[in-house]
N, C-alpha and C positions, 0 to 999 in steps of 0.2 A: 661145529657150532657155524650153520651160514651165515653171510656177513646180512645185517635184517637190515631190511629195503626204509629208507627214512633217516637214517641215524647223519653217517658222513663226517663222526665222531674223531676218526684215522684221519681225514682229508681237513681236519683243524688242528685238535691239540698238538701234536708233533710236530717238530721244528724239521727243515730240512738243510740242512747244509750246505751240500754242494748241489749246484744250478741244473738245470732238469728244465726239457723242454716245458715252454714256456714261460719259467719263472728262474732266469738268467743268474740271479740271483738269492734261489735259493725258497725257502719260506721260512715267517719264522711263527714261533707258537703261540695257536689262538687265534692263526690266519688262514680263513679260509683259504683252500688251494683252487687256483686259476681253474682248475680241471672239474671242479665237485659240482655237480651239474645240479638242476633246479627241484628235481625227486633227492636230492642228497647221496648219489651215485658216484662213483669215479666214473669221469669219461674215460680216460686211459687204461680201464681193465681191460688186460690183456694186450696190451700195446707195446712195444719193445719200446718205444719214449717212456713209460712209467719209469719212476725211481725206484732203483733197489730196494730202497727202506721200504715202498708201500707193499713191491709186488712180496719181500720175504714177510708180510705181518700177515697173520692168521688172526681171525677171528676167535676169539675164545670169555666161555662166559663169563670167566672171573675179572674181564676188563672190560668187557662190552655189556656186560649184565642185561637186564632186557629190556631196558629202555634207553634214550639217546642221553637223556640228562643226565644219567649212572655212566653210563658210555665217555660223558668229555668229562666229569671228574674226576674218573680213574685213569684216562688216560692224559690229562690235564697234569693230575697228582704225581704219575710218572714222567712227565716231562719235566715236573719241578725238582725230583729226585735224582735225577741221570743229569743234569744241567749244574756245571763248572760251580761251585760253592751252593749248590742247592738253587739257584735265584735265576729269572728268567729274565732277561735283557731284551726289551724293543728296542728297535732304531726307530723313532718320530721323523716322518719328512713332509 
């Protein structure tokens, strides 16, 4: 499956616990990456500064579905299931 234009769910749903270019504190789950462009594409795609987690992610129909809303639900569910205790804690600043 090719990455779907106008989606960006994989740049929003997952957390990234390690620092990376532009996000020195990492990224909280449910928060859009600073590199998510207006057309919902990764501006670091193909760039060596792209986080390893993102580089390893491959779109699949079971995760990405055929629309953005279902992709967000699917990826958010995976994030919750993989969080310690199945709970996502966001810091408020």
